[in-house]
C-alpha positions, -999 to +999 in steps of 0.1 A: -594-678+273-604-711+288-598-719+324-571-745+314-553-716+296-553-695+328-540-725+348-512-731+323-500-695+324-503-692+362-485-725+368-456-713+347-455-680+366-457-697+400-427-720+390-407-689+380-417-666+408-432-686+435-468-688+447-483-654+457-504-649+487-533-639+465-543-634+429-562-603+420-584-605+389-617-593+375-647-615+376-643-627+340-655-663+333-620-676+329-611-665+365-642-675+383-644-709+367-645-736+393-614-753+379-593-721+383-607-714+418-600-750+429-565-749+414-556-716+431-568-730+464-548-762+459-515-744+454-520-723+485-530-689+471-562-670+476-583-650+452-590-613+454-616-604+429-622-569+416-658-561+421-679-553+390-682-515+384-652-508+406-622-504+382-603-484+408-595-517+425-570-524+396-550-492+391-525-508+368-551-519+343-570-487+345-538-467+340-529-487+309-564-484+295-563-446+300-530-444+282-541-466+253-572-445+249-554-411+252-523-419+232-538-441+205-575-447+202-587-411+206-564-400+177-571-428+152-598-439+128-594-474+117-608-483+082-601-520+085-592-547+110-558-551+093-550-514+097-561-515+134-539-546+140-508-529+124-513-495+141-520-510+176-490-534+173-468-504+165-481-486+195-477-517+217-440-521+206-434-484+214-452-486+248-432-516+259-397-509+245-393-471+241-419-451+261-406-441+295-427-452+325-426-430+356-432-460+379-400-476+364-377-446+369-386-433+334-374-465+317-394-487+294-408-519+308-390-541+282-362-523+266-351-537+232-328-566+236-291-560+232-277-580+203-257-610+213-219-605+208-210-614+173-199-650+170-166-660+154-176-665+118-159-695+102-166-711+069-188-742+071-170-774+066-183-796+037-199-819+063-220-790+077-229-773+044-263-757+045-267-758+007-287-788-005-275-806-035-296-801-066-318-832-071-311-853-101-340-857-125-343-892-141 
């Protein structure tokens, strides 16, 4: 990620949820970049970096990494990048939509979306037909 990517995502979040008192992150180059630090200061937040070699300062990330390792990576051998992408995406979908999380009252973080109520189906009028006329060959 570039620092501009981080600023774009954070600005969207700040608009939706408000400016937090501080932002906790690791010391990755995208977070310690001068542009990001200056922007965070300009919006009125502070930084709270996680010190290198001190993963316990970010319990959420470490908890996720542990579960990813225990529930997926320790039990799989990937023979190709394509296989890894497919298997990991399946696990990610399960983790986010089906797997119960104790911190959320044993609910998944993002349950599958409920289908929108069925709309009244009416035949399309000729003016709104979605079928294109067959082109005429000359």
